[in-house]
Residue, then its C-alpha position, 0 to 999 in steps of 0.5 A: m500500500s502506498k504511504h499516501a493511501n490514507q492521506q486526504t486532499h482535494f480533487g476540485y471540490e471532491t475530497v479524495s486520497i492523495d493517490e486517488k488525486a494523482d490517478k484522477v489528474m493523470g486521467v484528466f490530462s490524458s483525456v484532453a491532451s490532443k485538444y489541449d491547445i485548441m481548448n486553451d484558445a477557446m476558453s481564454a479567447g486567446m488570452h493565454r497566449l498574451w499571459k505566456m508572452r508576458m512570462l517569457a518577456t520577464s524571464s531572465i533566461r540567457s543564451d547560455s542558460i539551462g532551463l527546466d519547464v515543469a508540467a510542460g504540457s504541449g511545450d509553449i513555455a519551453i519553446g518560447l524560452l528556447k526562441k529567446m535564447r536562440r536570438s544569439k547566434h552563439a547560444t549554447g542554452r538548452m531546455v528540459l521539459t518534464d511532465l508527469n503525464g505521458p500523453m501531454l509530454a508527447e504533445g510537447a515533444r512533437r511540438v519542439v521537434d516541429e519547431g526544429f529543436l533537437p535532443g540536446v537542445a530540448d530534452c523531454i523527461q517524464s517525471d513527478g514535479t514533487q520528486l524531480p530526478f535532477a541533481d541539486n543546483s542544476f538549472d538557471s531557470v525553473t518555470i511552470a505555467f498552469g500546472i502547479r494547482n494540479f500537484v498533490d503537494i504544492d509545497a513539495g513541488l516548490s521545495e523541489f524547484y528550489r532544490v534544483l535551481k542554481p544560486g542566483g536562478q529565477f523561478m517563475c509560475l504562471e497560474f490562475s488566481k483570484p480576481v481583484l476588480p469589483l464584480l469581476d469575480v461574479i462574472y468570472d464565476a458565471y463564465s467558468f461554471n456555466v460555459i467552460p465545462a460545456m465548451g469542454e464537452w463540445i470541443t474535447g467530448d469531456r465535460d468532467s475534466y473541465q469541471y474539475l479544472v474550474e474547481s481546481i482554480r477556485r481551490f488554489p491559494d490567492q495571490m498573497r497566500f501563494e506568495h508566502m508559500i513560495e517564500h516558505a520554500g526558500f525563495d527570496l525577492v518574491r513578488h507577483e503581477n496580476m493580469t486581466g484583473g487578477i484572473v491570472a497571476l505571474h509569480r517570481g522568486y530567486k534562489v539567492 
């Protein structure tokens, strides 16, 4: 029996064991992997591309950096960072993409190859973000976009990110958060609970997965609480930037 078998956590609004959540999250992303990018465009009206562009623009990654993108999914962030590195003709930097979910990582691997990035420049490794198979102080940059709220143990993930980051390295996390503009939370709730699951059923044939994703957003810590969690993991100079009225927040911290 797994050591987590009797430990409780949340899968959306449902209380489940940690092991059960891990299995359910795997099922969600295996189910939607092939339509993941299409659904992201549809449910955010393309805004997710602007949020990711902001993340890429504020990354401190250099042409000689080694970057790790966790919960890499279909590879948007890793590809963007590689392109940023490769602006220099003398670039030697590389990216490692990791994701626990095989079908999602396969989508990322396909896309990095389509973009012309070969193994050694972009490597895909399937792993659990709370138990990374990398040595201490291995990476100049660690990024994660719209993935950490699905972790069975967010604190363990943050500790792992800190461990594998080199001193002076930058951690960046893009994640759904809590609206800060008046009435936006009411509008956002109505859209999220009434439109997104129906859209998921129409585009991917899977309503339940997108119902979970909406619920997981509501259960995720707000901006300040998550900022404190990042600090607790050891990061310094932690701050966040709200986007689209706080629907999304970009968190940054450094291993000093």
